[in-house]
C-alpha positions as YAML, in Angstrom:
chain: A
units: angstrom
residues:
- id: 1
  name: MET
  ca: [-3.86, 6.10, 16.35]
- id: 2
  name: ASN
  ca: [-1.51, 6.82, 19.28]
- id: 3
  name: THR
  ca: [0.43, 3.83, 20.58]
- id: 4
  name: ASP
  ca: [1.82, 3.96, 24.09]
- id: 5
  name: PHE
  ca: [4.74, 3.80, 23.72]
- id: 6
  name: SER
  ca: [5.62, 1.98, 20.48]
- id: 7
  name: ARG
  ca: [7.17, -1.25, 19.46]
- id: 8
  name: ARG
  ca: [10.37, -0.26, 21.23]
- id: 9
  name: ALA
  ca: [8.70, -0.50, 24.62]
- id: 10
  name: LEU
  ca: [7.87, -4.13, 23.95]
- id: 11
  name: LEU
  ca: [11.36, -4.85, 22.73]
- id: 12
  name: ARG
  ca: [13.19, -3.01, 25.49]
- id: 13
  name: GLY
  ca: [14.87, -6.20, 26.59]
- id: 14
  name: PHE
  ca: [16.55, -6.41, 23.21]
- id: 15
  name: THR
  ca: [17.54, -2.74, 22.95]
- id: 16
  name: CYS
  ca: [21.12, -3.19, 24.06]
- id: 17
  name: VAL
  ca: [21.67, -5.95, 21.52]
- id: 18
  name: ALA
  ca: [20.13, -3.92, 18.73]
- id: 19
  name: ALA
  ca: [22.08, -0.80, 19.59]
- id: 20
  name: GLY
  ca: [25.30, -2.73, 19.86]
- id: 21
  name: ALA
  ca: [24.72, -4.02, 16.35]
- id: 22
  name: ALA
  ca: [24.07, -0.57, 14.90]
- id: 23
  name: VAL
  ca: [23.70, -0.63, 11.14]
- id: 24
  name: LEU
  ca: [26.71, 0.80, 9.62]
- id: 25
  name: ALA
  ca: [16.91, 11.77, -1.85]
- id: 26
  name: THR
  ca: [15.49, 13.68, -3.37]
- id: 27
  name: GLY
  ca: [14.94, 17.44, -2.86]
- id: 28
  name: GLU
  ca: [14.86, 20.52, -5.00]
- id: 29
  name: GLY
  ca: [18.49, 20.83, -6.05]
- id: 30
  name: LEU
  ca: [20.00, 19.96, -2.68]
- id: 31
  name: LEU
  ca: [23.73, 20.22, -2.26]
- id: 32
  name: ALA
  ca: [25.51, 16.90, -2.56]
- id: 33
  name: PRO
  ca: [26.32, 15.51, 0.91]
- id: 34
  name: ARG
  ca: [29.96, 15.68, 1.93]
- id: 35
  name: ALA
  ca: [31.93, 12.52, 2.52]
- id: 36
  name: ALA
  ca: [30.88, 10.45, 5.49]
- id: 37
  name: GLN
  ca: [32.44, 11.60, 8.72]
- id: 38
  name: ALA
  ca: [34.08, 9.63, 11.47]
- id: 39
  name: ALA
  ca: [31.89, 8.88, 14.47]
- id: 40
  name: ASP
  ca: [31.40, 11.89, 16.73]
- id: 41
  name: ALA
  ca: [33.17, 14.17, 14.23]
- id: 42
  name: SER
  ca: [32.82, 17.91, 14.56]
- id: 43
  name: TRP
  ca: [30.82, 19.63, 11.82]
- id: 44
  name: ASN
  ca: [32.88, 22.63, 10.69]
- id: 45
  name: GLU
  ca: [30.97, 23.64, 7.57]
- id: 46
  name: SER
  ca: [29.13, 26.96, 7.31]
- id: 47
  name: ARG
  ca: [26.06, 25.09, 6.04]
- id: 48
  name: SER
  ca: [24.31, 22.02, 7.34]
- id: 49
  name: ALA
  ca: [24.09, 18.89, 5.20]
- id: 50
  name: ASN
  ca: [20.80, 20.01, 3.64]
- id: 51
  name: GLY
  ca: [22.28, 23.30, 2.43]
- id: 52
  name: TRP
  ca: [21.00, 25.77, 5.03]
- id: 53
  name: ASP
  ca: [23.23, 28.29, 6.81]
- id: 54
  name: VAL
  ca: [24.38, 27.23, 10.26]
- id: 55
  name: LEU
  ca: [22.95, 29.59, 12.88]
- id: 56
  name: SER
  ca: [25.26, 31.27, 15.35]
- id: 57
  name: SER
  ca: [22.91, 30.94, 18.31]
- id: 58
  name: ASN
  ca: [19.32, 30.12, 19.19]
- id: 59
  name: SER
  ca: [18.56, 33.83, 19.43]
- id: 60
  name: ALA
  ca: [19.53, 34.55, 15.82]
- id: 61
  name: GLY
  ca: [17.09, 33.28, 13.23]
- id: 62
  name: THR
  ca: [15.14, 30.93, 15.49]
- id: 63
  name: ALA
  ca: [11.79, 31.03, 17.23]
- id: 64
  name: THR
  ca: [10.10, 28.91, 19.87]
- id: 65
  name: TYR
  ca: [7.12, 26.96, 18.54]
- id: 66
  name: ASP
  ca: [4.28, 25.40, 20.49]
- id: 67
  name: ILE
  ca: [3.42, 21.82, 19.59]
- id: 68
  name: PRO
  ca: [-0.39, 21.95, 19.42]
- id: 69
  name: GLY
  ca: [-2.15, 19.30, 21.48]
- id: 70
  name: THR
  ca: [0.70, 19.23, 24.01]
- id: 71
  name: ASP
  ca: [2.26, 21.56, 26.56]
- id: 72
  name: LEU
  ca: [5.61, 21.21, 24.79]
- id: 73
  name: ARG
  ca: [7.63, 23.73, 22.82]
- id: 74
  name: VAL
  ca: [10.61, 23.45, 20.50]
- id: 75
  name: VAL
  ca: [13.14, 25.92, 19.08]
- id: 76
  name: LEU
  ca: [13.33, 25.83, 15.27]
- id: 77
  name: ARG
  ca: [14.45, 28.02, 12.40]
- id: 78
  name: GLU
  ca: [12.02, 30.91, 12.19]
- id: 79
  name: GLY
  ca: [9.50, 31.05, 9.34]
- id: 80
  name: ASP
  ca: [8.46, 28.32, 6.92]
- id: 81
  name: VAL
  ca: [10.87, 25.76, 8.38]
- id: 82
  name: GLY
  ca: [9.52, 26.17, 11.90]
- id: 83
  name: THR
  ca: [5.92, 26.06, 10.70]
- id: 84
  name: VAL
  ca: [6.47, 22.79, 8.87]
- id: 85
  name: LEU
  ca: [8.52, 20.98, 11.52]
- id: 86
  name: ALA
  ca: [6.17, 22.02, 14.34]
- id: 87
  name: TYR
  ca: [3.36, 20.48, 12.28]
- id: 88
  name: VAL
  ca: [5.40, 17.26, 11.96]
- id: 89
  name: ALA
  ca: [5.62, 17.12, 15.76]
- id: 90
  name: GLN
  ca: [1.89, 17.76, 16.10]
- id: 91
  name: ARG
  ca: [0.93, 14.99, 13.71]
- id: 92
  name: PHE
  ca: [3.47, 12.64, 15.30]
- id: 93
  name: HIS
  ca: [1.74, 13.28, 18.62]
- id: 94
  name: TYR
  ca: [-1.72, 12.62, 17.18]
- id: 95
  name: ASP
  ca: [-1.00, 9.74, 14.82]
- id: 96
  name: VAL
  ca: [2.23, 7.97, 15.85]
- id: 97
  name: THR
  ca: [2.78, 8.18, 19.61]
- id: 98
  name: ARG
  ca: [2.11, 10.74, 22.31]
- id: 99
  name: LEU
  ca: [4.72, 13.37, 23.02]
- id: 100
  name: GLU
  ca: [5.28, 13.89, 26.72]
- id: 101
  name: ALA
  ca: [8.14, 15.71, 28.41]
- id: 102
  name: ARG
  ca: [8.78, 12.90, 30.86]
- id: 103
  name: ARG
  ca: [9.58, 10.47, 28.06]
- id: 104
  name: GLY
  ca: [12.63, 12.18, 26.70]
- id: 105
  name: GLN
  ca: [14.08, 14.93, 24.61]
- id: 106
  name: ILE
  ca: [12.48, 16.86, 21.80]
- id: 107
  name: ILE
  ca: [15.26, 18.65, 19.95]
- id: 108
  name: GLY
  ca: [15.07, 21.29, 17.25]
- id: 109
  name: TYR
  ca: [17.87, 23.82, 16.92]
- id: 110
  name: SER
  ca: [21.12, 22.78, 18.59]
- id: 111
  name: ASP
  ca: [24.59, 24.31, 18.62]
- id: 112
  name: ASN
  ca: [26.24, 20.94, 19.27]
- id: 113
  name: ARG
  ca: [28.63, 20.39, 16.36]
- id: 114
  name: GLN
  ca: [29.44, 16.80, 17.30]
- id: 115
  name: VAL
  ca: [27.56, 14.64, 14.80]
- id: 116
  name: LYS
  ca: [27.60, 10.94, 14.04]
- id: 117
  name: ALA
  ca: [25.80, 11.24, 10.70]
- id: 118
  name: ASP
  ca: [25.85, 14.18, 8.30]
- id: 119
  name: PHE
  ca: [22.11, 14.82, 8.52]
- id: 120
  name: GLU
  ca: [22.44, 15.46, 12.27]
- id: 121
  name: SER
  ca: [24.18, 18.72, 11.29]
- id: 122
  name: ASN
  ca: [20.77, 20.00, 10.18]
- id: 123
  name: HIS
  ca: [20.05, 20.80, 13.83]
- id: 124
  name: LEU
  ca: [22.75, 23.48, 13.57]
- id: 125
  name: SER
  ca: [20.65, 25.34, 10.99]
- id: 126
  name: GLY
  ca: [17.41, 24.81, 12.92]
- id: 127
  name: THR
  ca: [16.04, 22.67, 10.09]
- id: 128
  name: ALA
  ca: [15.80, 19.35, 11.92]
- id: 129
  name: LEU
  ca: [13.60, 17.84, 14.59]
- id: 130
  name: ALA
  ca: [14.40, 14.86, 16.81]
- id: 131
  name: LEU
  ca: [11.56, 13.25, 18.75]
- id: 132
  name: TYR
  ca: [12.82, 11.04, 21.59]
- id: 133
  name: PRO
  ca: [16.31, 10.39, 20.14]
- id: 134
  name: ASP
  ca: [17.24, 8.33, 23.19]
- id: 135
  name: HIS
  ca: [14.41, 5.91, 22.41]
- id: 136
  name: TYR
  ca: [15.04, 5.86, 18.65]
- id: 137
  name: PRO
  ca: [18.84, 6.19, 18.33]
- id: 138
  name: LEU
  ca: [21.09, 6.34, 15.31]
- id: 139
  name: GLY
  ca: [21.66, 2.99, 13.61]
- id: 140
  name: VAL
  ca: [18.63, 1.15, 15.01]
- id: 141
  name: LYS
  ca: [15.61, 0.37, 12.81]
- id: 142
  name: GLY
  ca: [12.30, -1.34, 13.50]
- id: 143
  name: ASN
  ca: [11.24, 0.80, 16.47]
- id: 144
  name: PHE
  ca: [7.71, 1.37, 15.18]
- id: 145
  name: PHE
  ca: [4.77, -0.88, 14.46]
- id: 146
  name: PRO
  ca: [3.63, -1.00, 10.80]
- id: 147
  name: HIS
  ca: [0.64, 1.27, 11.40]
- id: 148
  name: GLN
  ca: [2.96, 3.85, 12.97]
- id: 149
  name: VAL
  ca: [5.24, 3.75, 9.92]
- id: 150
  name: THR
  ca: [2.14, 4.20, 7.77]
- id: 151
  name: ALA
  ca: [1.31, 7.34, 9.76]
- id: 152
  name: ILE
  ca: [4.85, 8.69, 9.45]
- id: 153
  name: ARG
  ca: [4.81, 8.17, 5.69]
- id: 154
  name: ASP
  ca: [1.42, 9.87, 5.46]
- id: 155
  name: ILE
  ca: [2.87, 12.92, 7.24]
- id: 156
  name: LEU
  ca: [5.75, 13.08, 4.74]
- id: 157
  name: ALA
  ca: [3.42, 12.74, 1.75]
- id: 158
  name: GLU
  ca: [1.03, 15.37, 3.09]
- id: 159
  name: LEU
  ca: [4.01, 17.72, 3.27]
- id: 160
  name: GLN
  ca: [4.81, 16.94, -0.37]
- id: 161
  name: GLY
  ca: [8.30, 15.64, 0.29]
- id: 162
  name: VAL
  ca: [9.78, 18.82, 1.78]
- id: 163
  name: VAL
  ca: [10.62, 16.81, 4.93]
- id: 164
  name: ARG
  ca: [12.63, 13.60, 5.02]
- id: 165
  name: TRP
  ca: [12.52, 10.95, 7.73]
- id: 166
  name: GLY
  ca: [15.73, 9.80, 9.35]
- id: 167
  name: GLY
  ca: [14.46, 6.24, 9.07]
- id: 168
  name: ASP
  ca: [15.06, 6.47, 5.32]
- id: 169
  name: THR
  ca: [18.71, 7.51, 5.53]
- id: 170
  name: GLU
  ca: [21.76, 5.34, 5.02]
- id: 171
  name: SER
  ca: [22.49, 5.56, 8.75]
- id: 172
  name: PRO
  ca: [18.91, 5.35, 10.02]
- id: 173
  name: LYS
  ca: [17.66, 7.41, 12.93]
- id: 174
  name: GLU
  ca: [13.92, 6.98, 13.30]
- id: 175
  name: SER
  ca: [13.54, 9.89, 15.72]
- id: 176
  name: ALA
  ca: [14.80, 12.36, 13.11]
- id: 177
  name: PHE
  ca: [12.93, 14.56, 10.62]
- id: 178
  name: PHE
  ca: [14.61, 17.28, 8.58]
- id: 179
  name: ILE
  ca: [13.93, 19.76, 5.81]
- id: 180
  name: ASP
  ca: [14.88, 18.21, 2.47]
- id: 181
  name: THR
  ca: [14.72, 21.28, 0.24]
- id: 182
  name: PRO
  ca: [17.21, 24.15, -0.10]
- id: 183
  name: PRO
  ca: [16.75, 27.75, 1.06]
- id: 184
  name: GLY
  ca: [14.33, 29.65, -1.14]
- id: 185
  name: SER
  ca: [12.35, 26.52, -2.02]
- id: 186
  name: ALA
  ca: [8.99, 27.41, -3.55]
- id: 187
  name: GLY
  ca: [7.67, 24.02, -2.46]
- id: 188
  name: LEU
  ca: [8.54, 24.64, 1.18]
- id: 189
  name: ALA
  ca: [6.90, 28.08, 1.08]
- id: 190
  name: ARG
  ca: [3.76, 26.64, -0.50]
- id: 191
  name: VAL
  ca: [3.44, 23.85, 2.07]
- id: 192
  name: ALA
  ca: [4.04, 26.23, 4.98]
- id: 193
  name: GLU
  ca: [1.35, 28.62, 3.73]
- id: 194
  name: THR
  ca: [-1.10, 25.72, 3.41]
- id: 195
  name: LEU
  ca: [-0.41, 24.74, 7.02]
- id: 196
  name: ARG
  ca: [-0.99, 28.30, 8.20]
- id: 197
  name: GLN
  ca: [-4.35, 28.33, 6.46]
- id: 198
  name: TRP
  ca: [-5.28, 24.96, 7.93]
- id: 199
  name: SER
  ca: [-4.47, 26.23, 11.43]
- id: 200
  name: ILE
  ca: [-7.33, 28.74, 11.17]
- id: 201
  name: THR
  ca: [-9.75, 26.54, 9.21]
- id: 202
  name: PRO
  ca: [-12.05, 24.15, 11.13]
- id: 203
  name: GLY
  ca: [-11.80, 20.56, 9.93]
- id: 204
  name: LYS
  ca: [-8.35, 20.99, 8.41]
- id: 205
  name: GLY
  ca: [-4.88, 20.01, 9.53]
- id: 206
  name: ALA
  ca: [-3.59, 17.58, 12.12]
- id: 207
  name: GLY
  ca: [-6.14, 15.17, 13.57]
- id: 208
  name: THR
  ca: [-8.44, 15.23, 10.53]
- id: 209
  name: GLN
  ca: [-6.65, 12.78, 8.24]
- id: 210
  name: ASN
  ca: [-7.76, 9.27, 7.33]
- id: 211
  name: ILE
  ca: [-4.36, 7.67, 6.95]
- id: 212
  name: GLU
  ca: [-5.96, 4.45, 5.71]
- id: 213
  name: ASP
  ca: [-7.37, 6.16, 2.64]
- id: 214
  name: PRO
  ca: [-6.04, 4.19, -0.39]
- id: 215
  name: GLN
  ca: [-5.10, 7.35, -2.28]
- id: 216
  name: ARG
  ca: [-3.08, 8.68, 0.66]
- id: 217
  name: ILE
  ca: [-1.36, 5.32, 1.09]
- id: 218
  name: ALA
  ca: [-0.47, 5.22, -2.61]
- id: 219
  name: ALA
  ca: [0.96, 8.76, -2.47]
- id: 220
  name: ALA
  ca: [2.98, 7.88, 0.62]
- id: 221
  name: ARG
  ca: [4.42, 4.79, -1.05]
- id: 222
  name: ARG
  ca: [5.45, 6.75, -4.13]
- id: 223
  name: LEU
  ca: [7.27, 9.29, -1.98]
- id: 224
  name: ALA
  ca: [8.93, 6.55, 0.09]
- id: 225
  name: GLY
  ca: [10.26, 5.06, -3.13]
- id: 226
  name: ARG
  ca: [11.98, 8.35, -3.92]
- id: 227
  name: GLN
  ca: [13.25, 9.22, -0.44]
- id: 228
  name: ALA
  ca: [14.45, 5.87, 0.89]
- id: 229
  name: ALA
  ca: [18.22, 5.47, 1.01]
...
């Protein structure tokens, strides 16, 4: 189901106009988001917007994860978070559009405290993933074809809502995916363990899904109804 490169490639001539007109959830007991920040504000909280502790450096509490099916790697919070977000990247590569280093950045953990939307602070805790943020920037929607959105929503539903898509936030960023449950979440631990089992079980995991299955589509729509801003 890969599309090379996505709807944005066909609309590149309109990108500047769209970007210039940038458009000004549910989890398991997530902390309420703080008041909206000014553009390019510095995030000075000890926790990211989704309630996870900000990491002091990429050597403390992070690990480097391979993205299966590619030669790419990404630094994420070690443990269940990294397992889940690396799987998001893998399925994005298989079902949405190919991930290739030459096409742009793939960002996990970052120590850059300058954020334009609160959820971008989740990179500071290693609990967020951005896939080609230069192609799918903050405030611009409609970058993907409908079948690609269907695939993205299938990924979220398969992960039982522990990940939220930036395309569903008040200030949309369609390159962004972030953990939407607090530390200690039983749901996150359960999903991560399932993914570990799939990784060693033939016929399971990324690349085996029929995203056009009516039951999967219905589940994805129910979750979208809960997660959309």
